[in-house]
ROKOL-601447 format. One record per atom (N, C-alpha, C): residue in three letters; x, y, z. Coordinates in steps of 0.05 Angstrom, whole numbers, plus 5000, padded with zeros to 4 digits. Atoms other than C-alpha are relative to their C-alpha. Example, Ala and Ser with C-alpha at 12.3 -4.5 7.8 and 13.67 -1.06 7.14 Angstrom:
% residues 2
ALA501849765000 ALA524649105156 ALA501850245000 SER498449764999 SER527349795143 SER498550225014 
//
This chain:
% residues 312
UNK501749765000 UNK500050005000 UNK501850255000 UNK498449765002 UNK502850684981 UNK499650175024 UNK500149814978 UNK504551175036 UNK499550284990 UNK500549735011 UNK503351764989 UNK497150085006 UNK502649884998 UNK497552225002 UNK499650174976 UNK500449875026 UNK495252424933 UNK497350145001 UNK502449845000 UNK490152984928 UNK499050044972 UNK501149965027 UNK486052904865 UNK498050235000 UNK501749775000 UNK482253524844 UNK497149935001 UNK502850044998 UNK474953564863 UNK498450194982 UNK501849815015 UNK469153864824 UNK499250235018 UNK500749764985 UNK467754574846 UNK497750144986 UNK502249855011 UNK461454984838 UNK500950234983 UNK498949775015 UNK465855544812 UNK500549934971 UNK499650085027 UNK466855124749 UNK497650074982 UNK502449935015 UNK459855334729 UNK499950304993 UNK499949715005 UNK461756074727 UNK500650064970 UNK499649935028 UNK462056444659 UNK502949974991 UNK497250015008 UNK469656444660 UNK500849724989 UNK499450275009 UNK469455684647 UNK498249914977 UNK501950095020 UNK463955674594 UNK501449914974 UNK498650075024 UNK468855664536 UNK501449735004 UNK498850264995 UNK472555084569 UNK498049784999 UNK502250205001 UNK465954714578 UNK499349944971 UNK500650045028 UNK464554814504 UNK502149824987 UNK497850175011 UNK471354514486 UNK499849715010 UNK500450274988 UNK470053924533 UNK497749864986 UNK502350125013 UNK463253804502 UNK500649914972 UNK499250075027 UNK466053814431 UNK501849755000 UNK498050224999 UNK471853354449 UNK498649745008 UNK501550244990 UNK467252874487 UNK498249894978 UNK501850095021 UNK462352844429 UNK501549864978 UNK498450125021 UNK467652704377 UNK501149735008 UNK498750254990 UNK470652154421 UNK498249754995 UNK501750235005 UNK464551714406 UNK499949924971 UNK499850085028 UNK465851704332 UNK501749754997 UNK498250235005 UNK469051074302 UNK502950085001 UNK497249944996 UNK476451044317 UNK501450114974 UNK498649925024 UNK478951084245 UNK498950274988 UNK501149745008 UNK474251674231 UNK501450225015 UNK498649804983 UNK477552044288 UNK502950044990 UNK497349975010 UNK484451904260 UNK500150164975 UNK500249855025 UNK482452164192 UNK499450305006 UNK500849734993 UNK479152774223 UNK502450155013 UNK497749894986 UNK485352884267 UNK502250094980 UNK498049925021 UNK489952884206 UNK499150254985 UNK501049765013 UNK485553394173 UNK500450255018 UNK499549784981 UNK485853834235 UNK503050085000 UNK497149955000 UNK493453764234 UNK500950154976 UNK499349865025 UNK493853994162 UNK499250295001 UNK501049734997 UNK489754604179 UNK501950155019 UNK498249884981 UNK494254744239 UNK502750074987 UNK497549955013 UNK500354694195 UNK499950264983 UNK500349765017 UNK497555244150 UNK499750255016 UNK500649754984 UNK495255724205 UNK501850035025 UNK498449984975 UNK499955554263 UNK502950064994 UNK497349925009 UNK506055934237 UNK502049995022 UNK498149994978 UNK509256014306 UNK500949725007 UNK499350274993 UNK508955274324 UNK501449864977 UNK498750125024 UNK510755074253 UNK502950085000 UNK497349905001 UNK516955504258 UNK501749865022 UNK498650134979 UNK518955204325 UNK500749714992 UNK499550285008 UNK518154494299 UNK502149984977 UNK498150005022 UNK521954654235 UNK502950065010 UNK497449944988 UNK527754964275 UNK501149765015 UNK499250244985 UNK527954354321 UNK501149794981 UNK499250215019 UNK528453884261 UNK502750084987 UNK497449915011 UNK534054314230 UNK502349965019 UNK497950024980 UNK537954324295 UNK500749715006 UNK499550284993 UNK537053584309 UNK501149844977 UNK499250165024 UNK538153334238 UNK501350194979 UNK498849805018 UNK542953834205 UNK500749884972 UNK499350125025 UNK544653334150 UNK497649904984 UNK502450095014 UNK537553174132 UNK499250194978 UNK500849835022 UNK534953434066 UNK497550165007 UNK502449834995 UNK529753984065 UNK497549854994 UNK502350155008 UNK524953524029 UNK499149805022 UNK500650204979 UNK525452994084 UNK499050145025 UNK501049844977 UNK524653524139 UNK497150084996 UNK502749915006 UNK518453784105 UNK498049775002 UNK501750244998 UNK515653084100 UNK499449935029 UNK500450064971 UNK516752964175 UNK498350225013 UNK501549784989 UNK513953654191 UNK497049974994 UNK502950045008 UNK507453514153 UNK498849775016 UNK501050234985 UNK506652834185 UNK499850065030 UNK500049924972 UNK508353134253 UNK497550165007 UNK502449854995 UNK502653624248 UNK497549834997 UNK502350185002 UNK497853084225 UNK499849845026 UNK500050154974 UNK499852684287 UNK499250185023 UNK500849814979 UNK498853304329 UNK496950035000 UNK503049985002 UNK491653364303 UNK498849755011 UNK501050254989 UNK490552624320 UNK500250015030 UNK499549994971 UNK493452754390 UNK497850165014 UNK502249844988 UNK488153294402 UNK497549825005 UNK502350174997 UNK482652784390 UNK500549765018 UNK499350224982 UNK486352234428 UNK499650095030 UNK500649914973 UNK485452674489 UNK497349925009 UNK502750094994 UNK478052544486 UNK499849705003 UNK500050294998 UNK479251804474 UNK501149915027 UNK498650084976 UNK484051744532 UNK498450075025 UNK501549924976 UNK479652124581 UNK497349875004 UNK502850084997 UNK472751854565 UNK499349734988 UNK500850265011 UNK473051204526 UNK499649805022 UNK500450224981 UNK470150614564 UNK502249794996 UNK497950205001 UNK474750034580 UNK500049834975 UNK500150195022 UNK472149594524 UNK501050124974 UNK498949885024 UNK474450104472 UNK503050045002 UNK497149954997 UNK481350234502 UNK501649744999 UNK498350244997 UNK483749534519 UNK500949874974 UNK499150145024 UNK483749234449 UNK501950174983 UNK498449825017 UNK487449844421 UNK502950025009 UNK497349964989 UNK493649814466 UNK501449735006 UNK498550244995 UNK498849254465 UNK502650085015 UNK497749944984 UNK504249264518 UNK502049764999 UNK497950205002 UNK510748884507 UNK502150045022 UNK497849984981 UNK515948734560 UNK499250055029 UNK500849954972 UNK511848794624 UNK501449825019 UNK498650194982 UNK515648194651 UNK502550135012 UNK497649864988 UNK521648664663 UNK499150155025 UNK501049874976 UNK517449064712 UNK499349805022 UNK500950214981 UNK514548444745 UNK502449885014 UNK497650124989 UNK521448154755 UNK501350185021 UNK498949814981 UNK524148784788 UNK498450035025 UNK501749974976 UNK518148854833 UNK500049755017 UNK500050254985 UNK518448124853 UNK502649995018 UNK497649994984 UNK525448284879 UNK500050245019 UNK500349784980 UNK522748864921 UNK501050274990 UNK498949755011 UNK525049414874 UNK497850184989 UNK501649815015 UNK521750044849 UNK501050024971 UNK499249995028 UNK521750164774 UNK499550294990 UNK500249735012 UNK523250834741 UNK499949964969 UNK500450035029 UNK520450834670 UNK500450274986 UNK499449765014 UNK523551364626 UNK498749994972 UNK501249995026 UNK519551574565 UNK500150294990 UNK499749745014 UNK518752164518 UNK497250114993 UNK502649875007 UNK513352664497 UNK499249914972 UNK501250095025 UNK510352244442 UNK497250104998 UNK502649885004 UNK503952514412 UNK497749815006 UNK502150194992 UNK500151884430 UNK499949965030 UNK499750034971 UNK501352004504 UNK497449945015 UNK502550044986 UNK494052044525 UNK499049724999 UNK500950285003 UNK492151364498 UNK502049815013 UNK498050184988 UNK498751064521 UNK499750005030 UNK500349984971 UNK497751324592 UNK497649855010 UNK502450154993 UNK490751044594 UNK500349704996 UNK499950295007 UNK492250384560 UNK501949835017 UNK498050174987 UNK498450164598 UNK499049905027 UNK501050074973 UNK494650154664 UNK498449745001 UNK501550255000 UNK490449554642 UNK501949765000 UNK498050214998 UNK496849144636 UNK501550015026 UNK498649974975 UNK500549434694 UNK499650295010 UNK500649734990 UNK497850034734 UNK502550145009 UNK497549844995 UNK503050594741 UNK499450235018 UNK500149744988 UNK504551214781 UNK501250194979 UNK499149825022 UNK505251794732 UNK500750275010 UNK499049734993 UNK509352424743 UNK499350184976 UNK501149845023 UNK506052974701 UNK499850295008 UNK500449714996 UNK504853714692 UNK497050065002 UNK502849934997 UNK498053934720 UNK499350234981 UNK500949805018 UNK493954364673 UNK499550265015 UNK500449744987 UNK493655114688 UNK497050065004 UNK502949964998 UNK486055114677 UNK498949795019 UNK501050194979 UNK482854804740 UNK497949804989 UNK502050185011 UNK476954524701 UNK501249794982 UNK498750205017 UNK481254194648 UNK501749815017 UNK498550174983 UNK485753934703 UNK498249795014 UNK501950194988 UNK479653614736 UNK499549764981 UNK500550215019 UNK478253224673 UNK502649854993 UNK497450135007 UNK485653094657 UNK500849805021 UNK499150184979 UNK487152794724 UNK498449745000 UNK501750234999 UNK481152334723 UNK500449824975 UNK499650155025 UNK482252144650 UNK502549835000 UNK497450145001 UNK489551964656 UNK500249795022 UNK499850184977 UNK488551624723 UNK498049785001 UNK502250204999 UNK482651184705 UNK501049725002 UNK499050284999 UNK486850564695 UNK502749985015 UNK497450004986 UNK493150764734 UNK499650045030 UNK500349984970 UNK494550814809 UNK499550285009 UNK500549724994 UNK495351564817 UNK502050174985 UNK498349805014 UNK498452194789 UNK501450175020 UNK498549824984 UNK503852634818 UNK500850244984 UNK499249755014 UNK504953364799 UNK503050014998 UNK497250005007 UNK511753524770 UNK501850115022 UNK498449894978 UNK514053884833 UNK500149815024 UNK500250184977 UNK512453294879 UNK502349804999 UNK497650175001 UNK519553014880 UNK499949795023 UNK500250184978 UNK518552714949 UNK497949784996 UNK502150205006 UNK512152374926 UNK501049784982 UNK499050205018 UNK515752024869 UNK502149835013 UNK498050164985 UNK521451814914 UNK498649805018 UNK501550184983 UNK516451524962 UNK498749774984 UNK501250215017 UNK512851154906 UNK502149794992 UNK497950195007 UNK519450834885 UNK500749835024 UNK499450164975 UNK520850634957 UNK497849805005 UNK502250194996 UNK513950314958 UNK500049784979 UNK499850215020 UNK516049884899 UNK498250044976 UNK501749945022 UNK511650234848 UNK501550034974 UNK498949945026 UNK512850294773 UNK499150294994 UNK500549715003 UNK513451044759 UNK500950104973 UNK499449905026 UNK513251404693 UNK501150295002 UNK498749744999 UNK517952004684 UNK501050084972 UNK499349905027 UNK519252434622 UNK502350205002 UNK497649834997 UNK526352734620 UNK500950144975 UNK499049925026 UNK526452974548 UNK499650294993 UNK500449725007 UNK524353704551 UNK501850195015 UNK498349804987 UNK527754344571 UNK498650115024 UNK501349914975 UNK525954474644 UNK501550235013 UNK498749774989 UNK530455074652 UNK502949955009 UNK497250014993 UNK537455224677 UNK500449855027 UNK499750114973 UNK536254994749 UNK500049694998 UNK499850294999 UNK538354264761 UNK500149884972 UNK499650105027 UNK540454164689 UNK503050014993 UNK497349995012 UNK546954004652 UNK499650024970 UNK500249975029 UNK548454174580 UNK501649774987 UNK498850245013 UNK549753524542 UNK498749974972 UNK501150035027 UNK548653304470 UNK497249874999 UNK502650125006 UNK541653144444 UNK499750034970 UNK500050005029 UNK541452954370 UNK502350194990 UNK497949835011 UNK545253504332 UNK500750245017 UNK499449774982 UNK545354004390 UNK501949905022 UNK498050094981 UNK551653934431 UNK499650095029 UNK500349894974 UNK549254334490 UNK497150055007 UNK502949994994 UNK541954174505 UNK499649985030 UNK500650014971 UNK539454324576 UNK498549755006 UNK501150264994 UNK538053644605 UNK499749975030 UNK500650004972 UNK534753554673 UNK501749785015 UNK498750204982 UNK538753214729 UNK498049875019 UNK502050124983 UNK532153044762 UNK499849704997 UNK500050295005 UNK532452354729 UNK501949865019 UNK498050134984 UNK538652194769 UNK499249995030 UNK501050004972 UNK535352384835 UNK498449755005 UNK501850234997 UNK530251834824 UNK501549744994 UNK498650245008 UNK534751324789 UNK502049905021 UNK498050074980 UNK539751344846 UNK498949935027 UNK501250104975 UNK534751164900 UNK500749715003 UNK499350284994 UNK536150504934 UNK497949814988 UNK501850215011 UNK533149884900 UNK498250114978 UNK501549915023 UNK530950224836 UNK501249914974 UNK499150085027 UNK531349944766 UNK498950214980 UNK500849805020 UNK531150434707 UNK499749864973 UNK500750125026 UNK527850224642 UNK498950214981 UNK501249825020 UNK525650554577 UNK497249904993 UNK502750065009 UNK518350574558 UNK499650154973 UNK500249885027 UNK517450694483 UNK497249964988 UNK502750025012 UNK510350844458 UNK500050084971 UNK500349925028 UNK508350874385 UNK497049964992 UNK502550055013 UNK501950954346 UNK500549834975 UNK499550185022 UNK501550384296 UNK499450124973 UNK500349905027 UNK502250534222 UNK497449924987 UNK502450105013 UNK496250124203 UNK497450095013 UNK502349884987 UNK491550534247 UNK498349815016 UNK501550194984 UNK489649944290 UNK500550035030 UNK499549964971 UNK492150224357 UNK502850085006 UNK497549904988 UNK498450304398 UNK501649775010 UNK498250204989 UNK504549904418 UNK501850145020 UNK498349894979 UNK508250044483 UNK502149795007 UNK497950194994 UNK514949714492 UNK501550085026 UNK498449964976 UNK518149654561 UNK502649844996 UNK497550135006 UNK525449514550 UNK501449905026 UNK498650114976 UNK530149124597 UNK501450235015 UNK498749804984 UNK533449514654 UNK502650094987 UNK497549895010 UNK539149974634 UNK502349895017 UNK497850124985 UNK545449604654 UNK502250215007 UNK497949814991 UNK550749984694 UNK499050285003 UNK501249744997 UNK546050564703 UNK498450015026 UNK498349785005 UNK546451014739 UNK502949955010 UNK497250004990 UNK553951114749 UNK500350225020 UNK499649774982 UNK557051644792 UNK500850254985 UNK499249775017 UNK558352114733 UNK497450124988 UNK502549885009 UNK552452584722 UNK500050054970 UNK499949945028 UNK554652804653 UNK499849754983 UNK500250255015 UNK555752104627 UNK497349885001 UNK502650124997 UNK549151874655 UNK497950154983 UNK502049845016 UNK545252454622 UNK500549964970 UNK499550065028 UNK548752324556 UNK498849744992 UNK501150275006 UNK546651604560 UNK496950024998 UNK503049965001 UNK539351804575 UNK499250124973 UNK500749875026 UNK539252264515 UNK500449814976 UNK499650195022 UNK542151724471 UNK497749794999 UNK502350194999 UNK536651244494 UNK497550134989 UNK502349865011 UNK531451774479 UNK500250034970 UNK499649975029 UNK534451894410 UNK499249754986 UNK500650265013 UNK533951154393 UNK497049964999 UNK502950044999 UNK526751144415 UNK498550194980 UNK501349805017 UNK524851784378 UNK500349934970 UNK499450075028 UNK528151544313 UNK498349784989 UNK501950215010 UNK523250964309 UNK497750134985 UNK502249865013 UNK517651454292 UNK500450305005 UNK499449724995 UNK520552164289 UNK497650184995 UNK502349845006 UNK514052424260 UNK497950005023 UNK501950014978 UNK510452234325 UNK501050145025 UNK498949874976 UNK514952624372 UNK499050295001 UNK501049724996 UNK512953304401 UNK502250204993 UNK498049815009 UNK517453754360 UNK499150295004 UNK501149734997 UNK512954354374 UNK500950145026 UNK498949894975 UNK516254454442 UNK502750134996 UNK497449865003 UNK522054954447 UNK502149855018 UNK498250184985 UNK526854404469 UNK502750135007 UNK497449894996 UNK533054844464 UNK499950305007 UNK500449724993 UNK530555504493 UNK502150095021 UNK498049924980 UNK535655494551 UNK502849954989 UNK497350035011 UNK542755624528 UNK502150015022 UNK497949994979 UNK549355534566 UNK500750285008 UNK499649714995 UNK550556284559 UNK497350145001 UNK502749884998 UNK544356634586 UNK499750254983 UNK500149765017 UNK546157244543 UNK500149944970 UNK499950085028 UNK546556844479 UNK497350044987 UNK502649975013 UNK541056974427 UNK498649744999 UNK501650245002 UNK535356484425 UNK500349874973 UNK499950155025 UNK535655934374 UNK497450024985 UNK502649995013 UNK528356074359 UNK499350284990 UNK500549735011 UNK529156804337 UNK501050014971 
//
């Protein structure tokens, strides 16, 4: 039994005030679309993505810069192909939010296949906690929901700024998992690992200068990389594994691969350990680069705080 005291958000009467009416409208639309046949939603999502590509110039520019920085030797034609597919996958991800939050069990379970759960079971049978490292793949909502039916997890995540959306997000993502921990609850995640839980952590984005080292990530030699991963991985009796989610090419669902524990990890060298994490992330992302969240300003923090932004 976990010793964590997790406070899930409750429904508030204030959610009925006019300031939330637009949010309610968005929830209603997303919920309604979620009942359409699955492949219809994928097609509709791709269409949304193509529209976003045409009108979302700011995010399009961020994604294009990220691809140029990460793959400097890639041809412009190939980058444009990935960019187009990436926006199509982003449109699908918007609709997968509704699927992940509101689909009944009988719709979710057949769509998600989990490979390698025996690695978690072996570690837990030996009294160990499991730190699962993954990345911001665009199929995250369905992955988070689906994996819990094979092995319920503790998920470390970023709470939504809108309290009403957070109310739905917490319940949606947590429907099949054990509980959720906000990204600042470091003690909570450490406790979960001590309790022998399997915990999901995403170390692939730029979380700022504090508690970060600058190590290579794809073609960028000095990407701000969080040292938070090492805080958790270095806890006593913890195994660290990679969790690689993908949306299947044939539109029949999702495959989540839990890889064997990282051998010799962590070491006592922070820089070498973070380089290794980034290398593992790179290998995972390269499986389906068009499904990765390139729209995030991954390289916004520079070693020299006075250096010009890579996104200007």
